[in-house]
VMD Tcl script that draws the C-alpha trace (Angstrom):
set ca {
  {42.15 116.10 134.54}
  {45.71 117.69 134.56}
  {47.19 114.16 135.11}
  {45.16 112.51 132.28}
  {46.75 115.33 129.99}
  {50.04 114.60 131.30}
  {49.86 110.69 130.77}
  {48.27 111.28 127.27}
  {51.41 113.41 126.32}
  {53.69 110.43 127.49}
  {51.70 108.02 125.59}
  {52.33 109.98 122.46}
  {56.04 110.54 122.74}
  {56.55 106.96 123.88}
  {56.84 105.54 120.34}
  {59.24 108.17 119.28}
  {61.45 108.35 122.55}
  {61.87 104.82 123.56}
  {64.34 103.79 125.96}
  {66.04 101.02 123.56}
  {66.95 103.86 121.17}
  {70.47 104.35 122.47}
  {71.06 100.67 121.79}
  {70.15 101.12 118.28}
  {72.04 104.13 117.98}
  {75.36 102.30 119.57}
  {74.93 99.32 116.95}
  {75.57 102.34 114.47}
  {78.68 103.13 116.10}
  {79.98 99.53 116.50}
  {78.79 98.78 112.75}
  {80.98 101.89 111.09}
  {84.27 101.01 113.45}
  {84.36 97.15 112.96}
  {83.14 96.61 109.45}
  {85.25 99.17 108.24}
  {88.57 97.87 110.39}
  {87.55 94.35 108.90}
  {87.90 95.66 105.55}
  {90.98 97.40 106.37}
  {92.47 94.06 107.86}
  {90.86 92.01 104.79}
  {93.21 94.31 102.26}
  {96.22 94.57 104.37}
  {96.25 90.70 104.70}
  {95.80 89.95 101.11}
  {98.32 92.68 99.69}
  {100.69 92.38 102.66}
  {101.24 88.44 101.67}
  {101.71 89.35 97.96}
  {104.35 91.95 98.84}
  {106.20 89.71 101.26}
  {105.96 86.86 98.51}
  {107.01 89.28 95.68}
  {109.95 90.55 98.01}
  {111.53 87.74 98.16}
  {112.58 87.43 94.20}
  {112.76 91.36 93.99}
  {113.37 93.00 97.14}
  {113.68 96.34 95.61}
  {110.16 96.65 94.77}
  {108.75 96.13 98.28}
  {108.54 100.03 99.19}
  {106.97 100.83 96.01}
  {104.20 97.97 96.26}
  {103.26 99.14 99.55}
  {100.75 101.51 98.10}
  {97.61 98.96 98.82}
  {98.62 98.60 102.29}
  {98.35 102.17 103.04}
  {94.99 102.49 100.93}
  {93.80 99.47 102.93}
  {94.87 101.31 106.33}
  {92.70 104.54 105.37}
  {89.47 102.64 105.36}
  {89.72 101.85 108.83}
  {90.44 105.87 109.45}
  {87.10 106.39 107.82}
  {85.14 104.09 109.92}
  {86.79 105.74 113.33}
  {85.83 109.04 111.94}
  {82.09 108.30 111.78}
  {82.28 105.93 114.85}
  {83.43 109.32 116.72}
  {81.09 111.43 115.37}
  {78.11 109.14 116.08}
  {79.13 108.11 119.38}
  {79.36 112.21 120.48}
  {75.94 112.65 119.25}
  {74.49 110.25 121.35}
  {73.17 112.05 124.46}
  {73.21 110.78 127.98}
  {69.79 110.80 129.76}
  {69.06 113.55 132.45}
  {68.82 113.20 136.14}
  {64.89 112.87 135.68}
  {65.46 110.09 133.55}
  {64.26 111.69 130.52}
  {65.31 110.36 127.44}
  {66.31 112.83 124.51}
  {67.28 110.12 122.06}
  {64.54 109.55 119.62}
  {64.08 106.64 117.43}
  {64.58 108.91 114.36}
  {67.87 109.79 115.36}
  {68.67 106.10 116.39}
  {67.96 104.74 113.05}
  {69.70 107.80 111.07}
  {72.78 106.58 113.36}
  {72.42 103.16 112.46}
  {71.88 103.83 108.94}
  {75.09 106.15 108.81}
  {77.25 103.39 110.55}
  {76.29 100.52 108.04}
  {76.89 103.11 105.07}
  {80.29 103.91 106.31}
  {81.09 100.11 107.36}
  {79.45 97.98 104.71}
  {81.12 100.40 102.40}
  {84.75 99.95 103.78}
  {84.24 96.26 103.90}
  {83.46 96.14 100.15}
  {86.18 98.72 99.23}
  {88.99 96.96 101.56}
  {88.26 93.35 99.75}
  {88.37 94.98 96.44}
  {91.80 96.32 97.64}
  {93.14 93.28 98.55}
  {92.20 91.23 95.92}
  {93.55 94.08 93.36}
  {96.65 94.57 95.21}
  {97.24 90.99 95.69}
  {97.39 89.89 91.80}
  {98.82 93.21 90.82}
  {101.83 92.99 93.30}
  {102.46 89.48 92.14}
  {102.26 90.41 88.38}
  {104.74 93.56 88.80}
  {106.94 91.19 90.71}
  {106.94 88.30 88.16}
  {107.52 91.13 85.45}
  {110.49 92.60 87.04}
  {112.12 89.03 87.81}
  {111.45 88.05 84.15}
  {109.40 85.18 85.39}
  {107.94 83.02 82.99}
  {104.33 82.20 83.56}
  {104.01 80.83 79.92}
  {106.52 77.72 79.23}
  {105.54 77.84 75.85}
  {106.84 81.49 74.91}
  {110.26 81.81 73.05}
  {113.19 80.86 75.04}
  {111.15 80.55 78.20}
  {112.65 83.70 79.57}
  {109.79 85.84 80.63}
  {107.75 88.27 79.06}
  {110.80 90.24 77.84}
  {111.12 87.56 74.91}
  {107.04 88.54 74.14}
  {106.99 91.10 71.76}
  {103.79 93.49 71.95}
  {103.48 93.44 67.71}
  {103.70 90.59 65.51}
  {106.74 89.43 63.89}
  {107.91 91.21 60.45}
  {107.17 89.18 57.57}
  {110.42 90.45 55.77}
  {113.12 89.98 57.79}
  {111.26 87.76 60.73}
  {113.00 89.63 63.32}
  {110.70 91.51 66.13}
  {109.73 94.98 65.76}
  {108.94 97.61 68.66}
  {109.60 95.29 71.62}
  {109.11 96.71 75.10}
  {111.57 96.33 77.87}
  {110.87 94.99 81.13}
  {110.95 98.22 83.20}
  {108.37 99.83 80.88}
  {105.98 97.03 80.86}
  {106.32 96.81 84.81}
  {105.42 100.64 84.80}
  {102.33 99.84 82.76}
  {101.35 97.21 84.95}
  {101.94 99.22 88.36}
  {100.10 102.36 86.75}
  {96.99 99.95 85.98}
  {97.42 98.57 89.30}
  {97.21 101.97 91.31}
  {94.06 103.15 89.01}
  {91.97 100.27 90.03}
  {93.06 100.89 93.75}
  {92.08 104.15 93.62}
  {88.92 103.40 92.36}
  {88.28 100.93 94.75}
  {89.26 102.88 97.60}
  {86.58 105.53 96.26}
  {84.01 103.11 97.25}
  {84.64 103.65 100.87}
  {84.96 107.54 100.32}
  {81.45 107.60 99.02}
  {80.12 105.44 102.41}
  {81.78 108.41 104.39}
  {80.28 111.26 102.52}
  {76.57 109.74 103.04}
  {77.48 108.64 106.43}
  {78.47 112.14 107.42}
  {75.28 113.37 105.52}
  {72.65 111.00 107.35}
  {74.46 111.51 110.76}
  {73.39 115.16 110.55}
  {69.67 113.96 110.99}
  {68.18 114.26 114.45}
  {65.37 114.66 116.27}
  {65.07 115.29 120.26}
  {62.48 114.13 122.39}
  {62.85 117.43 125.09}
  {62.07 119.76 122.39}
  {58.51 121.25 121.82}
}
mol new
graphics top color blue
foreach p $ca { graphics top sphere $p radius 0.5 }
foreach p [lrange $ca 0 end-1] q [lrange $ca 1 end] { graphics top cylinder $p $q radius 0.2 }
display resetview
């Protein structure tokens, strides 16, 4: 009768504490690390190519335009933090081969890893694309490269007025210098980069909250 009760308890606990639960938990670790690093590499690649391309004609803007690369690298740190937390939360089986890691905890860790990794991947791609076009635009503006051949005198953006031509004198009113336009482009790119980075931060916050959900099979 005692053996029957013991086997009955094992049958009840088996769905919550399978042996493959550990593999699901480590999938969350892999997802957090690899997807975040992929997003960081994607953003660094796209932004880095544009920084080098722009630095050929305007070397003084290289250090200022390095911001997208730094922000893309931070995404990899988010994945590293979550991966380390999840890996430390996975217990090893006891000497009696008792599995304390439940499927509930494993799925919570998988969800946390996917939240951080997928958010980092999306944020890295967004930072890379915004940084690519933003850095090129700032470099073109600083070098006064004409993107519009039909513009006045074909000298770049500095010859294109912000306001309409005066009807009386025919002159240009309130033209904006190249340095001011370059600053406006840079600030706009920086704002877009900040909100793109926030996507990865949202995933990190959710991953940290979900990773705290756990159930131990050794508890009564």
